[in-house]
PyMOL Python script that loads the backbone (N, CA, C, O; Angstrom):
from pymol import cmd

cmd.read_pdbstr("""\
ATOM      1  N   MET A   1      -4.155 -14.556  12.072  1.00  0.00           N
ATOM      2  CA  MET A   1      -5.193 -13.715  11.472  1.00  0.00           C
ATOM      3  C   MET A   1      -5.674 -14.367  10.181  1.00  0.00           C
ATOM      4  O   MET A   1      -4.860 -14.846   9.392  1.00  0.00           O
ATOM      5  N   ALA A   2      -6.942 -14.390   9.965  1.00  0.00           N
ATOM      6  CA  ALA A   2      -7.538 -14.961   8.752  1.00  0.00           C
ATOM      7  C   ALA A   2      -7.241 -14.082   7.546  1.00  0.00           C
ATOM      8  O   ALA A   2      -7.013 -12.879   7.676  1.00  0.00           O
ATOM      9  N   ASP A   3      -7.246 -14.698   6.381  1.00  0.00           N
ATOM     10  CA  ASP A   3      -7.050 -13.934   5.152  1.00  0.00           C
ATOM     11  C   ASP A   3      -8.215 -12.975   4.964  1.00  0.00           C
ATOM     12  O   ASP A   3      -9.369 -13.329   5.201  1.00  0.00           O
ATOM     13  N   GLU A   4      -7.905 -11.776   4.543  1.00  0.00           N
ATOM     14  CA  GLU A   4      -8.931 -10.782   4.240  1.00  0.00           C
ATOM     15  C   GLU A   4      -8.715 -10.315   2.820  1.00  0.00           C
ATOM     16  O   GLU A   4      -7.579 -10.153   2.374  1.00  0.00           O
ATOM     17  N   LYS A   5      -9.810 -10.099   2.109  1.00  0.00           N
ATOM     18  CA  LYS A   5      -9.709  -9.680   0.713  1.00  0.00           C
ATOM     19  C   LYS A   5     -10.787  -8.652   0.419  1.00  0.00           C
ATOM     20  O   LYS A   5     -11.918  -8.762   0.894  1.00  0.00           O
ATOM     21  N   PHE A   6     -10.421  -7.653  -0.372  1.00  0.00           N
ATOM     22  CA  PHE A   6     -11.371  -6.638  -0.816  1.00  0.00           C
ATOM     23  C   PHE A   6     -11.177  -6.488  -2.313  1.00  0.00           C
ATOM     24  O   PHE A   6     -10.048  -6.363  -2.785  1.00  0.00           O
ATOM     25  N   ARG A   7     -12.259  -6.500  -3.053  1.00  0.00           N
ATOM     26  CA  ARG A   7     -12.187  -6.285  -4.506  1.00  0.00           C
ATOM     27  C   ARG A   7     -13.401  -5.480  -4.927  1.00  0.00           C
ATOM     28  O   ARG A   7     -14.522  -5.726  -4.482  1.00  0.00           O
ATOM     29  N   HIS A   8     -13.149  -4.511  -5.799  1.00  0.00           N
ATOM     30  CA  HIS A   8     -14.224  -3.692  -6.343  1.00  0.00           C
ATOM     31  C   HIS A   8     -13.845  -3.331  -7.774  1.00  0.00           C
ATOM     32  O   HIS A   8     -12.697  -2.981  -8.045  1.00  0.00           O
ATOM     33  N   GLU A   9     -14.792  -3.413  -8.673  1.00  0.00           N
ATOM     34  CA  GLU A   9     -14.564  -3.046 -10.066  1.00  0.00           C
ATOM     35  C   GLU A   9     -15.740  -2.207 -10.529  1.00  0.00           C
ATOM     36  O   GLU A   9     -16.895  -2.570 -10.306  1.00  0.00           O
ATOM     37  N   SER A  10     -15.446  -1.074 -11.180  1.00  0.00           N
ATOM     38  CA  SER A  10     -16.508  -0.208 -11.690  1.00  0.00           C
ATOM     39  C   SER A  10     -15.941   0.711 -12.764  1.00  0.00           C
ATOM     40  O   SER A  10     -14.725   0.838 -12.905  1.00  0.00           O
ATOM     41  N   LEU A  11     -16.822   1.344 -13.510  1.00  0.00           N
ATOM     42  CA  LEU A  11     -16.421   2.362 -14.479  1.00  0.00           C
ATOM     43  C   LEU A  11     -16.453   3.716 -13.789  1.00  0.00           C
ATOM     44  O   LEU A  11     -17.435   4.050 -13.126  1.00  0.00           O
ATOM     45  N   GLN A  12     -15.384   4.503 -13.940  1.00  0.00           N
ATOM     46  CA  GLN A  12     -15.272   5.812 -13.309  1.00  0.00           C
ATOM     47  C   GLN A  12     -14.745   6.808 -14.335  1.00  0.00           C
ATOM     48  O   GLN A  12     -14.050   6.424 -15.276  1.00  0.00           O
ATOM     49  N   ASP A  13     -15.071   8.081 -14.159  1.00  0.00           N
ATOM     50  CA  ASP A  13     -14.473   9.100 -15.016  1.00  0.00           C
ATOM     51  C   ASP A  13     -13.094   9.468 -14.468  1.00  0.00           C
ATOM     52  O   ASP A  13     -12.751   9.118 -13.339  1.00  0.00           O
ATOM     53  N   LYS A  14     -12.306  10.183 -15.285  1.00  0.00           N
ATOM     54  CA  LYS A  14     -10.922  10.462 -14.886  1.00  0.00           C
ATOM     55  C   LYS A  14     -10.836  11.350 -13.649  1.00  0.00           C
ATOM     56  O   LYS A  14      -9.856  11.255 -12.910  1.00  0.00           O
ATOM     57  N   GLU A  15     -11.817  12.203 -13.395  1.00  0.00           N
ATOM     58  CA  GLU A  15     -11.812  13.027 -12.192  1.00  0.00           C
ATOM     59  C   GLU A  15     -11.969  12.165 -10.944  1.00  0.00           C
ATOM     60  O   GLU A  15     -11.296  12.387  -9.938  1.00  0.00           O
ATOM     61  N   SER A  16     -12.859  11.185 -11.016  1.00  0.00           N
ATOM     62  CA  SER A  16     -13.052  10.262  -9.891  1.00  0.00           C
ATOM     63  C   SER A  16     -11.791   9.440  -9.636  1.00  0.00           C
ATOM     64  O   SER A  16     -11.404   9.229  -8.487  1.00  0.00           O
ATOM     65  N   ILE A  17     -11.157   8.982 -10.704  1.00  0.00           N
ATOM     66  CA  ILE A  17      -9.910   8.222 -10.565  1.00  0.00           C
ATOM     67  C   ILE A  17      -8.863   9.089  -9.871  1.00  0.00           C
ATOM     68  O   ILE A  17      -8.150   8.612  -8.987  1.00  0.00           O
ATOM     69  N   GLY A  18      -8.767  10.353 -10.264  1.00  0.00           N
ATOM     70  CA  GLY A  18      -7.832  11.273  -9.624  1.00  0.00           C
ATOM     71  C   GLY A  18      -8.104  11.402  -8.132  1.00  0.00           C
ATOM     72  O   GLY A  18      -7.167  11.446  -7.334  1.00  0.00           O
ATOM     73  N   LYS A  19      -9.368  11.462  -7.747  1.00  0.00           N
ATOM     74  CA  LYS A  19      -9.723  11.545  -6.321  1.00  0.00           C
ATOM     75  C   LYS A  19      -9.318  10.274  -5.582  1.00  0.00           C
ATOM     76  O   LYS A  19      -8.810  10.341  -4.463  1.00  0.00           O
ATOM     77  N   TYR A  20      -9.540   9.117  -6.203  1.00  0.00           N
ATOM     78  CA  TYR A  20      -9.126   7.861  -5.574  1.00  0.00           C
ATOM     79  C   TYR A  20      -7.606   7.807  -5.409  1.00  0.00           C
ATOM     80  O   TYR A  20      -7.109   7.376  -4.368  1.00  0.00           O
ATOM     81  N   LEU A  21      -6.873   8.242  -6.426  1.00  0.00           N
ATOM     82  CA  LEU A  21      -5.411   8.250  -6.331  1.00  0.00           C
ATOM     83  C   LEU A  21      -4.928   9.221  -5.247  1.00  0.00           C
ATOM     84  O   LEU A  21      -3.963   8.933  -4.538  1.00  0.00           O
ATOM     85  N   ASN A  22      -5.601  10.367  -5.121  1.00  0.00           N
ATOM     86  CA  ASN A  22      -5.256  11.304  -4.046  1.00  0.00           C
ATOM     87  C   ASN A  22      -5.524  10.672  -2.682  1.00  0.00           C
ATOM     88  O   ASN A  22      -4.725  10.833  -1.759  1.00  0.00           O
ATOM     89  N   ALA A  23      -6.627   9.960  -2.548  1.00  0.00           N
ATOM     90  CA  ALA A  23      -6.950   9.294  -1.286  1.00  0.00           C
ATOM     91  C   ALA A  23      -5.906   8.230  -0.956  1.00  0.00           C
ATOM     92  O   ALA A  23      -5.516   8.078   0.201  1.00  0.00           O
ATOM     93  N   LEU A  24      -5.452   7.487  -1.980  1.00  0.00           N
ATOM     94  CA  LEU A  24      -4.384   6.508  -1.762  1.00  0.00           C
ATOM     95  C   LEU A  24      -3.111   7.199  -1.291  1.00  0.00           C
ATOM     96  O   LEU A  24      -2.459   6.735  -0.356  1.00  0.00           O
ATOM     97  N   SER A  25      -2.762   8.298  -1.932  1.00  0.00           N
ATOM     98  CA  SER A  25      -1.568   9.050  -1.546  1.00  0.00           C
ATOM     99  C   SER A  25      -1.648   9.503  -0.094  1.00  0.00           C
ATOM    100  O   SER A  25      -0.690   9.338   0.662  1.00  0.00           O
ATOM    101  N   GLU A  26      -2.776  10.071   0.296  1.00  0.00           N
ATOM    102  CA  GLU A  26      -2.962  10.512   1.682  1.00  0.00           C
ATOM    103  C   GLU A  26      -2.889   9.332   2.646  1.00  0.00           C
ATOM    104  O   GLU A  26      -2.301   9.440   3.722  1.00  0.00           O
ATOM    105  N   GLY A  27      -3.481   8.214   2.261  1.00  0.00           N
ATOM    106  CA  GLY A  27      -3.447   7.027   3.108  1.00  0.00           C
ATOM    107  C   GLY A  27      -2.041   6.508   3.324  1.00  0.00           C
ATOM    108  O   GLY A  27      -1.683   6.136   4.442  1.00  0.00           O
ATOM    109  N   PHE A  28      -1.231   6.477   2.261  1.00  0.00           N
ATOM    110  CA  PHE A  28       0.160   6.045   2.414  1.00  0.00           C
ATOM    111  C   PHE A  28       0.922   7.015   3.315  1.00  0.00           C
ATOM    112  O   PHE A  28       1.678   6.587   4.187  1.00  0.00           O
ATOM    113  N   LEU A  29       0.728   8.307   3.112  1.00  0.00           N
ATOM    114  CA  LEU A  29       1.424   9.302   3.932  1.00  0.00           C
ATOM    115  C   LEU A  29       0.998   9.237   5.396  1.00  0.00           C
ATOM    116  O   LEU A  29       1.822   9.432   6.289  1.00  0.00           O
ATOM    117  N   ASN A  30      -0.277   8.967   5.648  1.00  0.00           N
ATOM    118  CA  ASN A  30      -0.799   8.916   7.019  1.00  0.00           C
ATOM    119  C   ASN A  30      -0.675   7.531   7.657  1.00  0.00           C
ATOM    120  O   ASN A  30      -0.893   7.379   8.859  1.00  0.00           O
ATOM    121  N   GLY A  31      -0.326   6.519   6.853  1.00  0.00           N
ATOM    122  CA  GLY A  31      -0.144   5.175   7.398  1.00  0.00           C
ATOM    123  C   GLY A  31      -1.415   4.374   7.578  1.00  0.00           C
ATOM    124  O   GLY A  31      -1.430   3.398   8.328  1.00  0.00           O
ATOM    125  N   LYS A  32      -2.488   4.772   6.900  1.00  0.00           N
ATOM    126  CA  LYS A  32      -3.740   4.020   7.031  1.00  0.00           C
ATOM    127  C   LYS A  32      -4.580   4.159   5.763  1.00  0.00           C
ATOM    128  O   LYS A  32      -4.910   5.267   5.340  1.00  0.00           O
ATOM    129  N   LEU A  33      -4.919   3.021   5.168  1.00  0.00           N
ATOM    130  CA  LEU A  33      -5.771   2.975   3.982  1.00  0.00           C
ATOM    131  C   LEU A  33      -7.038   2.210   4.342  1.00  0.00           C
ATOM    132  O   LEU A  33      -6.969   1.077   4.819  1.00  0.00           O
ATOM    133  N   GLN A  34      -8.179   2.817   4.118  1.00  0.00           N
ATOM    134  CA  GLN A  34      -9.450   2.155   4.426  1.00  0.00           C
ATOM    135  C   GLN A  34     -10.257   2.011   3.146  1.00  0.00           C
ATOM    136  O   GLN A  34     -10.542   2.993   2.461  1.00  0.00           O
ATOM    137  N   PHE A  35     -10.622   0.765   2.832  1.00  0.00           N
ATOM    138  CA  PHE A  35     -11.423   0.464   1.661  1.00  0.00           C
ATOM    139  C   PHE A  35     -12.783  -0.022   2.136  1.00  0.00           C
ATOM    140  O   PHE A  35     -12.863  -0.875   3.019  1.00  0.00           O
ATOM    141  N   SER A  36     -13.855   0.514   1.559  1.00  0.00           N
ATOM    142  CA  SER A  36     -15.182   0.023   1.919  1.00  0.00           C
ATOM    143  C   SER A  36     -16.124   0.157   0.732  1.00  0.00           C
ATOM    144  O   SER A  36     -16.018   1.082  -0.074  1.00  0.00           O
ATOM    145  N   TRP A  37     -17.039  -0.785   0.651  1.00  0.00           N
ATOM    146  CA  TRP A  37     -18.073  -0.799  -0.386  1.00  0.00           C
ATOM    147  C   TRP A  37     -19.155  -1.750   0.078  1.00  0.00           C
ATOM    148  O   TRP A  37     -18.887  -2.911   0.385  1.00  0.00           O
ATOM    149  N   LYS A  38     -20.361  -1.259   0.127  1.00  0.00           N
ATOM    150  CA  LYS A  38     -21.498  -2.025   0.648  1.00  0.00           C
ATOM    151  C   LYS A  38     -21.151  -2.545   2.047  1.00  0.00           C
ATOM    152  O   LYS A  38     -20.827  -1.753   2.932  1.00  0.00           O
ATOM    153  N   ASP A  39     -21.214  -3.850   2.257  1.00  0.00           N
ATOM    154  CA  ASP A  39     -20.945  -4.403   3.589  1.00  0.00           C
ATOM    155  C   ASP A  39     -19.490  -4.842   3.784  1.00  0.00           C
ATOM    156  O   ASP A  39     -19.153  -5.422   4.816  1.00  0.00           O
ATOM    157  N   LYS A  40     -18.631  -4.571   2.802  1.00  0.00           N
ATOM    158  CA  LYS A  40     -17.226  -4.964   2.893  1.00  0.00           C
ATOM    159  C   LYS A  40     -16.372  -3.793   3.367  1.00  0.00           C
ATOM    160  O   LYS A  40     -16.594  -2.648   2.973  1.00  0.00           O
ATOM    161  N   ARG A  41     -15.390  -4.097   4.219  1.00  0.00           N
ATOM    162  CA  ARG A  41     -14.486  -3.072   4.728  1.00  0.00           C
ATOM    163  C   ARG A  41     -13.144  -3.720   5.031  1.00  0.00           C
ATOM    164  O   ARG A  41     -13.085  -4.805   5.609  1.00  0.00           O
ATOM    165  N   LEU A  42     -12.060  -3.045   4.635  1.00  0.00           N
ATOM    166  CA  LEU A  42     -10.713  -3.532   4.913  1.00  0.00           C
ATOM    167  C   LEU A  42      -9.831  -2.339   5.211  1.00  0.00           C
ATOM    168  O   LEU A  42      -9.814  -1.368   4.454  1.00  0.00           O
ATOM    169  N   VAL A  43      -9.101  -2.407   6.306  1.00  0.00           N
ATOM    170  CA  VAL A  43      -8.178  -1.343   6.695  1.00  0.00           C
ATOM    171  C   VAL A  43      -6.765  -1.895   6.594  1.00  0.00           C
ATOM    172  O   VAL A  43      -6.468  -2.968   7.120  1.00  0.00           O
ATOM    173  N   LEU A  44      -5.895  -1.155   5.913  1.00  0.00           N
ATOM    174  CA  LEU A  44      -4.495  -1.525   5.755  1.00  0.00           C
ATOM    175  C   LEU A  44      -3.623  -0.454   6.388  1.00  0.00           C
ATOM    176  O   LEU A  44      -3.950   0.733   6.351  1.00  0.00           O
ATOM    177  N   GLU A  45      -2.515  -0.884   6.966  1.00  0.00           N
ATOM    178  CA  GLU A  45      -1.571   0.053   7.573  1.00  0.00           C
ATOM    179  C   GLU A  45      -0.205  -0.149   6.936  1.00  0.00           C
ATOM    180  O   GLU A  45       0.567  -1.004   7.370  1.00  0.00           O
ATOM    181  N   PRO A  46       0.097   0.643   5.901  1.00  0.00           N
ATOM    182  CA  PRO A  46       1.377   0.500   5.202  1.00  0.00           C
ATOM    183  C   PRO A  46       2.567   0.736   6.137  1.00  0.00           C
ATOM    184  O   PRO A  46       2.548   1.628   6.985  1.00  0.00           O
ATOM    185  N   GLN A  47       3.589  -0.081   5.958  1.00  0.00           N
ATOM    186  CA  GLN A  47       4.817   0.046   6.741  1.00  0.00           C
ATOM    187  C   GLN A  47       5.800   0.939   5.981  1.00  0.00           C
ATOM    188  O   GLN A  47       5.481   1.438   4.903  1.00  0.00           O
ATOM    189  N   SER A  48       6.968   1.134   6.532  1.00  0.00           N
ATOM    190  CA  SER A  48       7.904   2.099   5.964  1.00  0.00           C
ATOM    191  C   SER A  48       8.492   1.687   4.610  1.00  0.00           C
ATOM    192  O   SER A  48       8.696   2.546   3.752  1.00  0.00           O
ATOM    193  N   LEU A  49       8.768   0.401   4.396  1.00  0.00           N
ATOM    194  CA  LEU A  49       9.303  -0.036   3.109  1.00  0.00           C
ATOM    195  C   LEU A  49       8.230  -0.782   2.339  1.00  0.00           C
ATOM    196  O   LEU A  49       7.682  -1.777   2.813  1.00  0.00           O
ATOM    197  N   ILE A  50       7.938  -0.285   1.142  1.00  0.00           N
ATOM    198  CA  ILE A  50       6.851  -0.819   0.333  1.00  0.00           C
ATOM    199  C   ILE A  50       7.384  -1.117  -1.060  1.00  0.00           C
ATOM    200  O   ILE A  50       8.012  -0.260  -1.682  1.00  0.00           O
ATOM    201  N   LYS A  51       7.140  -2.315  -1.549  1.00  0.00           N
ATOM    202  CA  LYS A  51       7.513  -2.657  -2.921  1.00  0.00           C
ATOM    203  C   LYS A  51       6.445  -2.076  -3.838  1.00  0.00           C
ATOM    204  O   LYS A  51       5.252  -2.287  -3.622  1.00  0.00           O
ATOM    205  N   PHE A  52       6.877  -1.342  -4.862  1.00  0.00           N
ATOM    206  CA  PHE A  52       5.973  -0.678  -5.791  1.00  0.00           C
ATOM    207  C   PHE A  52       6.257  -1.182  -7.187  1.00  0.00           C
ATOM    208  O   PHE A  52       7.399  -1.149  -7.643  1.00  0.00           O
ATOM    209  N   ASP A  53       5.224  -1.650  -7.871  1.00  0.00           N
ATOM    210  CA  ASP A  53       5.351  -2.232  -9.195  1.00  0.00           C
ATOM    211  C   ASP A  53       4.329  -1.576 -10.120  1.00  0.00           C
ATOM    212  O   ASP A  53       3.148  -1.491  -9.784  1.00  0.00           O
ATOM    213  N   VAL A  54       4.781  -1.113 -11.281  1.00  0.00           N
ATOM    214  CA  VAL A  54       3.896  -0.500 -12.276  1.00  0.00           C
ATOM    215  C   VAL A  54       3.994  -1.313 -13.562  1.00  0.00           C
ATOM    216  O   VAL A  54       5.088  -1.655 -14.010  1.00  0.00           O
ATOM    217  N   GLU A  55       2.847  -1.616 -14.147  1.00  0.00           N
ATOM    218  CA  GLU A  55       2.802  -2.330 -15.420  1.00  0.00           C
ATOM    219  C   GLU A  55       1.790  -1.628 -16.317  1.00  0.00           C
ATOM    220  O   GLU A  55       0.652  -1.396 -15.909  1.00  0.00           O
ATOM    221  N   THR A  56       2.197  -1.293 -17.525  1.00  0.00           N
ATOM    222  CA  THR A  56       1.275  -0.679 -18.483  1.00  0.00           C
ATOM    223  C   THR A  56       1.363  -1.414 -19.810  1.00  0.00           C
ATOM    224  O   THR A  56       2.396  -1.981 -20.165  1.00  0.00           O
ATOM    225  N   LYS A  57       0.241  -1.388 -20.539  1.00  0.00           N
ATOM    226  CA  LYS A  57       0.189  -2.092 -21.816  1.00  0.00           C
ATOM    227  C   LYS A  57      -0.820  -1.397 -22.723  1.00  0.00           C
ATOM    228  O   LYS A  57      -1.900  -1.010 -22.278  1.00  0.00           O
ATOM    229  N   LYS A  58      -0.469  -1.242 -23.986  1.00  0.00           N
ATOM    230  CA  LYS A  58      -1.387  -0.730 -25.010  1.00  0.00           C
ATOM    231  C   LYS A  58      -1.451  -1.763 -26.116  1.00  0.00           C
ATOM    232  O   LYS A  58      -0.425  -2.191 -26.645  1.00  0.00           O
ATOM    233  N   ARG A  59      -2.688  -2.167 -26.466  1.00  0.00           N
ATOM    234  CA  ARG A  59      -2.846  -3.132 -27.545  1.00  0.00           C
ATOM    235  C   ARG A  59      -4.221  -2.974 -28.166  1.00  0.00           C
ATOM    236  O   ARG A  59      -5.232  -2.993 -27.465  1.00  0.00           O
ATOM    237  N   ASP A  60      -4.258  -2.819 -29.464  1.00  0.00           N
ATOM    238  CA  ASP A  60      -5.508  -2.740 -30.225  1.00  0.00           C
ATOM    239  C   ASP A  60      -6.482  -1.713 -29.647  1.00  0.00           C
ATOM    240  O   ASP A  60      -7.677  -1.984 -29.528  1.00  0.00           O
ATOM    241  N   GLY A  61      -5.971  -0.544 -29.292  1.00  0.00           N
ATOM    242  CA  GLY A  61      -6.819   0.527 -28.799  1.00  0.00           C
ATOM    243  C   GLY A  61      -7.219   0.418 -27.336  1.00  0.00           C
ATOM    244  O   GLY A  61      -7.918   1.292 -26.822  1.00  0.00           O
ATOM    245  N   GLU A  62      -6.788  -0.640 -26.657  1.00  0.00           N
ATOM    246  CA  GLU A  62      -7.103  -0.797 -25.229  1.00  0.00           C
ATOM    247  C   GLU A  62      -5.845  -0.548 -24.410  1.00  0.00           C
ATOM    248  O   GLU A  62      -4.758  -1.002 -24.767  1.00  0.00           O
ATOM    249  N   VAL A  63      -6.003   0.170 -23.322  1.00  0.00           N
ATOM    250  CA  VAL A  63      -4.886   0.481 -22.434  1.00  0.00           C
ATOM    251  C   VAL A  63      -5.131  -0.187 -21.089  1.00  0.00           C
ATOM    252  O   VAL A  63      -6.246  -0.172 -20.567  1.00  0.00           O
ATOM    253  N   LYS A  64      -4.073  -0.773 -20.535  1.00  0.00           N
ATOM    254  CA  LYS A  64      -4.171  -1.416 -19.232  1.00  0.00           C
ATOM    255  C   LYS A  64      -3.040  -0.890 -18.352  1.00  0.00           C
ATOM    256  O   LYS A  64      -1.892  -0.806 -18.787  1.00  0.00           O
ATOM    257  N   MET A  65      -3.374  -0.538 -17.115  1.00  0.00           N
ATOM    258  CA  MET A  65      -2.370  -0.105 -16.157  1.00  0.00           C
ATOM    259  C   MET A  65      -2.632  -0.828 -14.841  1.00  0.00           C
ATOM    260  O   MET A  65      -3.755  -0.839 -14.338  1.00  0.00           O
ATOM    261  N   VAL A  66      -1.593  -1.426 -14.296  1.00  0.00           N
ATOM    262  CA  VAL A  66      -1.703  -2.129 -13.025  1.00  0.00           C
ATOM    263  C   VAL A  66      -0.694  -1.527 -12.060  1.00  0.00           C
ATOM    264  O   VAL A  66       0.489  -1.423 -12.383  1.00  0.00           O
ATOM    265  N   LEU A  67      -1.151  -1.130 -10.880  1.00  0.00           N
ATOM    266  CA  LEU A  67      -0.284  -0.632  -9.819  1.00  0.00           C
ATOM    267  C   LEU A  67      -0.335  -1.648  -8.685  1.00  0.00           C
ATOM    268  O   LEU A  67      -1.419  -2.037  -8.251  1.00  0.00           O
ATOM    269  N   ARG A  68       0.817  -2.076  -8.206  1.00  0.00           N
ATOM    270  CA  ARG A  68       0.865  -3.031  -7.095  1.00  0.00           C
ATOM    271  C   ARG A  68       1.737  -2.465  -5.986  1.00  0.00           C
ATOM    272  O   ARG A  68       2.801  -1.898  -6.233  1.00  0.00           O
ATOM    273  N   PHE A  69       1.268  -2.631  -4.776  1.00  0.00           N
ATOM    274  CA  PHE A  69       2.016  -2.228  -3.593  1.00  0.00           C
ATOM    275  C   PHE A  69       2.072  -3.443  -2.680  1.00  0.00           C
ATOM    276  O   PHE A  69       1.050  -4.088  -2.447  1.00  0.00           O
ATOM    277  N   ARG A  70       3.255  -3.764  -2.160  1.00  0.00           N
ATOM    278  CA  ARG A  70       3.390  -4.907  -1.251  1.00  0.00           C
ATOM    279  C   ARG A  70       4.268  -4.533  -0.073  1.00  0.00           C
ATOM    280  O   ARG A  70       5.290  -3.863  -0.217  1.00  0.00           O
ATOM    281  N   TRP A  71       3.838  -4.987   1.105  1.00  0.00           N
ATOM    282  CA  TRP A  71       4.661  -4.800   2.291  1.00  0.00           C
ATOM    283  C   TRP A  71       4.318  -5.880   3.293  1.00  0.00           C
ATOM    284  O   TRP A  71       3.277  -6.530   3.192  1.00  0.00           O
ATOM    285  N   GLU A  72       5.187  -6.064   4.248  1.00  0.00           N
ATOM    286  CA  GLU A  72       4.960  -7.027   5.312  1.00  0.00           C
ATOM    287  C   GLU A  72       4.264  -6.325   6.465  1.00  0.00           C
ATOM    288  O   GLU A  72       4.641  -5.218   6.849  1.00  0.00           O
ATOM    289  N   GLN A  73       3.245  -6.977   7.014  1.00  0.00           N
ATOM    290  CA  GLN A  73       2.585  -6.448   8.198  1.00  0.00           C
ATOM    291  C   GLN A  73       3.510  -6.625   9.391  1.00  0.00           C
ATOM    292  O   GLN A  73       4.083  -7.698   9.580  1.00  0.00           O
ATOM    293  N   ALA A  74       3.656  -5.590  10.188  1.00  0.00           N
ATOM    294  CA  ALA A  74       4.444  -5.701  11.410  1.00  0.00           C
ATOM    295  C   ALA A  74       3.696  -6.595  12.387  1.00  0.00           C
ATOM    296  O   ALA A  74       2.467  -6.579  12.447  1.00  0.00           O
ATOM    297  N   SER A  75       4.438  -7.358  13.136  1.00  0.00           N
ATOM    298  CA  SER A  75       3.831  -8.200  14.159  1.00  0.00           C
ATOM    299  C   SER A  75       4.718  -8.168  15.392  1.00  0.00           C
ATOM    300  O   SER A  75       5.835  -7.654  15.353  1.00  0.00           O
ATOM    301  N   GLU A  76       4.218  -8.714  16.469  1.00  0.00           N
ATOM    302  CA  GLU A  76       5.008  -8.731  17.689  1.00  0.00           C
ATOM    303  C   GLU A  76       6.270  -9.559  17.522  1.00  0.00           C
ATOM    304  O   GLU A  76       7.242  -9.355  18.248  1.00  0.00           O
ATOM    305  N   SER A  77       6.270 -10.471  16.595  1.00  0.00           N
ATOM    306  CA  SER A  77       7.459 -11.285  16.363  1.00  0.00           C
ATOM    307  C   SER A  77       8.411 -10.631  15.368  1.00  0.00           C
ATOM    308  O   SER A  77       9.415 -11.232  14.983  1.00  0.00           O
ATOM    309  N   SER A  78       8.104  -9.409  14.951  1.00  0.00           N
ATOM    310  CA  SER A  78       8.953  -8.701  14.001  1.00  0.00           C
ATOM    311  C   SER A  78      10.339  -8.475  14.596  1.00  0.00           C
ATOM    312  O   SER A  78      10.479  -8.242  15.797  1.00  0.00           O
ATOM    313  N   MET A  79      11.363  -8.547  13.743  1.00  0.00           N
ATOM    314  CA  MET A  79      12.721  -8.370  14.245  1.00  0.00           C
ATOM    315  C   MET A  79      13.003  -6.923  14.630  1.00  0.00           C
ATOM    316  O   MET A  79      14.047  -6.649  15.222  1.00  0.00           O
ATOM    317  N   PHE A  80      12.111  -5.990  14.317  1.00  0.00           N
ATOM    318  CA  PHE A  80      12.334  -4.595  14.645  1.00  0.00           C
ATOM    319  C   PHE A  80      11.568  -4.145  15.892  1.00  0.00           C
ATOM    320  O   PHE A  80      11.535  -2.951  16.189  1.00  0.00           O
ATOM    321  N   VAL A  81      10.962  -5.058  16.613  1.00  0.00           N
ATOM    322  CA  VAL A  81      10.189  -4.699  17.802  1.00  0.00           C
ATOM    323  C   VAL A  81      11.066  -3.986  18.823  1.00  0.00           C
ATOM    324  O   VAL A  81      10.640  -2.998  19.422  1.00  0.00           O
ATOM    325  N   ASP A  82      12.286  -4.475  19.026  1.00  0.00           N
ATOM    326  CA  ASP A  82      13.187  -3.882  20.014  1.00  0.00           C
ATOM    327  C   ASP A  82      13.983  -2.709  19.455  1.00  0.00           C
ATOM    328  O   ASP A  82      14.836  -2.169  20.159  1.00  0.00           O
ATOM    329  N   GLY A  83      13.742  -2.306  18.246  1.00  0.00           N
ATOM    330  CA  GLY A  83      14.456  -1.197  17.624  1.00  0.00           C
ATOM    331  C   GLY A  83      15.445  -1.703  16.591  1.00  0.00           C
ATOM    332  O   GLY A  83      15.740  -2.896  16.531  1.00  0.00           O
ATOM    333  N   PRO A  84      15.957  -0.786  15.778  1.00  0.00           N
ATOM    334  CA  PRO A  84      16.875  -1.174  14.708  1.00  0.00           C
ATOM    335  C   PRO A  84      18.263  -1.494  15.250  1.00  0.00           C
ATOM    336  O   PRO A  84      18.616  -1.064  16.348  1.00  0.00           O
ATOM    337  N   LEU A  85      19.038  -2.234  14.496  1.00  0.00           N
ATOM    338  CA  LEU A  85      20.432  -2.530  14.807  1.00  0.00           C
ATOM    339  C   LEU A  85      21.252  -1.259  14.675  1.00  0.00           C
ATOM    340  O   LEU A  85      21.070  -0.495  13.727  1.00  0.00           O
ATOM    341  N   VAL A  86      22.157  -1.028  15.623  1.00  0.00           N
ATOM    342  CA  VAL A  86      23.058   0.122  15.564  1.00  0.00           C
ATOM    343  C   VAL A  86      24.478  -0.407  15.538  1.00  0.00           C
ATOM    344  O   VAL A  86      24.853  -1.218  16.384  1.00  0.00           O
ATOM    345  N   ILE A  87      25.272   0.043  14.576  1.00  0.00           N
ATOM    346  CA  ILE A  87      26.690  -0.333  14.478  1.00  0.00           C
ATOM    347  C   ILE A  87      27.486   0.960  14.371  1.00  0.00           C
ATOM    348  O   ILE A  87      27.220   1.793  13.505  1.00  0.00           O
ATOM    349  N   GLU A  88      28.444   1.120  15.237  1.00  0.00           N
ATOM    350  CA  GLU A  88      29.289   2.316  15.215  1.00  0.00           C
ATOM    351  C   GLU A  88      30.703   1.923  14.883  1.00  0.00           C
ATOM    352  O   GLU A  88      31.209   0.923  15.391  1.00  0.00           O
ATOM    353  N   GLY A  89      31.348   2.699  14.036  1.00  0.00           N
ATOM    354  CA  GLY A  89      32.692   2.364  13.577  1.00  0.00           C
ATOM    355  C   GLY A  89      33.814   3.076  14.305  1.00  0.00           C
ATOM    356  O   GLY A  89      34.979   2.717  14.128  1.00  0.00           O
ATOM    357  N   LYS A  90      33.504   4.065  15.111  1.00  0.00           N
ATOM    358  CA  LYS A  90      34.567   4.730  15.854  1.00  0.00           C
ATOM    359  C   LYS A  90      34.257   4.779  17.332  1.00  0.00           C
ATOM    360  O   LYS A  90      33.100   4.744  17.751  1.00  0.00           O
ATOM    361  N   GLU A  91      35.304   4.860  18.096  1.00  0.00           N
ATOM    362  CA  GLU A  91      35.182   4.848  19.541  1.00  0.00           C
ATOM    363  C   GLU A  91      34.586   6.146  20.061  1.00  0.00           C
ATOM    364  O   GLU A  91      34.924   7.228  19.581  1.00  0.00           O
ATOM    365  N   LYS A  92      33.692   6.035  21.051  1.00  0.00           N
ATOM    366  CA  LYS A  92      33.092   7.220  21.649  1.00  0.00           C
ATOM    367  C   LYS A  92      34.002   7.759  22.743  1.00  0.00           C
ATOM    368  O   LYS A  92      34.580   7.003  23.524  1.00  0.00           O
ATOM    369  N   GLY A  93      34.119   9.089  22.783  1.00  0.00           N
ATOM    370  CA  GLY A  93      34.800   9.895  23.761  1.00  0.00           C
ATOM    371  C   GLY A  93      35.667   9.284  24.694  1.00  0.00           C
ATOM    372  O   GLY A  93      36.252   9.970  25.533  1.00  0.00           O
TER     373      GLY A  93
END
""", "prot")
cmd.dss("prot")
cmd.show_as("cartoon", "prot")
cmd.util.cbc("prot")
cmd.orient("prot")
């Protein structure tokens, strides 16, 4: 699969930011995030384990916050295609 990238930058009020964050939350819970702007569109499907990184900084009256989410895309070659490993420690019946 070719690399895909989506980037958008704009000024928004705090109510709009709250709506975007709610949409992200719903997308993570539903397993599908869709980003679109003008002719660009990217759909992401978050997997069960996601690395979450938060960075904040205040300096000279400016505030910066960065949220990062990372996960591996599942593929047919994924080691979990056939199901998870099961290990039992006691004998069955």
